[in-house]
C-alpha positions, 0 to 999 in steps of 0.5 A: 490770265495765267495758270495750268493747262490741262491735268497737272502731276502731283509730282509737280505740285509737290516740287513747286510746294517744297520748292517754295517751302525752301526758299521761305525757309532760307529767307528765314533762316537769313533774317534768323542769323542777322538777328543772332549776329547782331545781338552777338555782336552787341553781346560781346561788346557788353561782355567786356570789362565783365569779371567772374569767378571761375572754377575750373573741375579737371580730370585725367581719364586713362586710355579706354582701350590697351594698345596703339591707336591712329587718331582717326581712331581716337577721333571716332570714338570720341563720344563715347564714354572715357576711361577709367579716372586717373587724377582730378584738380580743382582751380579757382581765380577770376577772369576778366573779358579784356579788350585783347582776350582773357586776363586772370587775377587770384581770388581776393588779390590785391592785400598781399599778392607780389608774383604768380604763386607757382605760376597759377596765373601763367598757367590758366593765361596758357589755356584761355579763350573760353571766357570770350576770346573764341565767341569775340573771334567767331562773331567777327568772322566773314558771315558767309561762313555760317551755314544753316544747320537747322533745329537741333536738339541740345541738352539744353533744349531745341536750338537753331544750329549754325555751323561754320569753319574757321581759316587757319590763323598760325594753327590748325582750323577751327570748325564749331556751331552757333546755337541760338534760340529759334524765335529770337536768334539770342546765343545759348552755345557755342562749340569749338573743336581742332584736330591734330594740335600739338599732343592732341588728336582732337581738342573740343569747346563748348560753352552755355551762356545765360543772360544774368544782371551786372549792375543795372543792366542784363550781360550775356555771360557764359556759364559754364565751359567744357573742354575736351582733349583726345590725346595721341597716346590715348588718354583724355582730359576733360576741365569744366569750367563754372562762372559765378559771382560776375561784375565789372570790377571797380578800379577805383581804390580806395585810399587809406592812410598807411600804418607804419612798418615794424622792423622786418621779423629777423631770420631765425625766429620759429613760431608754430602756425596753424592753418584756419580755417582748415583746407577741405579737400572736396571743396577746396581749390588751387589758388584759394587764399590760405591763412595761417594762425600764429599759435603764441607771441615769441619775444627777442632776448630783450623780452621785445614782442616779435609776433603776436599770437593771432598774427597770420601768414597770409598765402595761396594753394598753389597746388591740389590734386587727387590722385586716384591710381595706383594708389589714391592720395591727395597732393597738396601745396601751400605757399605763403607770401606775406605776414601780418603783424599786429593783430593781437594788439590791433585787431582783425584786418588791423595788422600791418603785412610785410613779405615773409621768407619762410619755410616749415621747420621740420629738417626730419623730413625725407629729401624727397619731400624737401624736393616737392616743396614750393619756396615759401612752402610746404608740401603735403601728401593726405589718404583718404576719400575726402582728407582735411588738412588742419595741420599745426606746425612749426615754421621758421623765418629764413 
């Protein structure tokens, strides 16, 4: 029979109990991380092939204090309130969790796009990772890299945190944390940050996750993601992505009999075009479709109809930005890619689309404005807090 002989110091009892409690906590943590690891790995597999609409709100802030600052000082105040906003922009497109990372497409694409209008997709791909790649790379890392940090209070509730540092892979090391539910180990948040990369002292990502039904299954998908860049010149850039309308795209395209192509629109053909529906700066985003409705029928010298009233130009918003200082204004660029002819004869969505080369016909525009125009498009500067672009203008084919 074993036991304590004589009086037992209370400190020893507390120490023994604390040791037993620590061992139990460690064992419980191992079970929780084991649950989290297997659950997240399954979620990553389920997410592959899922596409969502991504709306990105971007803001640039002035340096909060004047004068130069070292990266150490900039990182130390990274949790402080940012400086005053100088610039805002909005981007909207589709993002797909592919086998090798994110893939992007323009919203409602497939009908008329022949090129990457304004480099929208290239710019999106350059900053990809929040939707699926970061999580995939994190969960494939060595499980021994993850260290329990206990329960932490977050903006989305109390969660169990596992911190990690990923070794460099062609760049700076990344550190971050997985935040999971304490009882089931379900993923709710992933954070990542990297120091001294490019023109930034610190880049920090935060992605929140939620389960949503896609088809007959429930899939864990990002709900929103934030990217914060603390630049070496003291300014800050913050982007928040919102994900919606998640689905598994149907890869089978419906077959339809091609309509006969009319002759191309002759160069030098002029017609008035009205943007319908109007572009609301409070909600519009780079990448959104734009429709220009032709206002009147145009005939050639032989009285043959070239375009009907109601025919349409199809394109995209190639740029939408709000400058808050020094002179508040909005910059908007639109680009047209095709003309849909025969709408007035055959009805809506029954016209024939053709590529078109077109430009505004207002030769009185200033040279500076001409330089800002994208090919096949126009550039506008609007004033006011929330102006609307609903121009009625003359365009000419080239």
